[in-house]
Steps between C-alpha positions, in 0.01 A plus 500: 500500500785700644747769413853427402737481794743788468870493588559641849877496526731797470253786509530831681319513733516126576193280468253541783353214706167574327656452156664172613168382646317591176750311292467192729122517471520517119736200496270289723196596292684393188613169648160425658318594183253715695468850629278402789550165670209309648441520874662154532818622335520853641742412782738318270483787244569767767791299647654454150478877440670573837779246436572623149496863614749412773726309267476778239592772754795283620616465137469872419692590816780253414550593136805698413551701186754751366246655260363836604140493640222539247256787526140387528363791293749438218419129493129575500541738207690232309222244569235747374704559184529126441121460551437786255721335240345161555132587533474844344319635807610634832530262787385597847 
């Protein structure tokens, strides 16, 4: 039904608002059990996405770490290598 929600903390460059919004949408889809709510539930669905995106952005802005920021390209290469080892095919 939906992609895995990826970690967004401690990356360089920092997570964008679009990435936070996409993660919130994926979370709400998972909780609701649907990718497209009915017309009767659309307002509640949209409000939940907005609230979760806001809370997520607040959390990301408040987190403190002493670890060096991760590089997105390096992390993506690691994920592709894990997928290759797991499935024997390249992941896109």
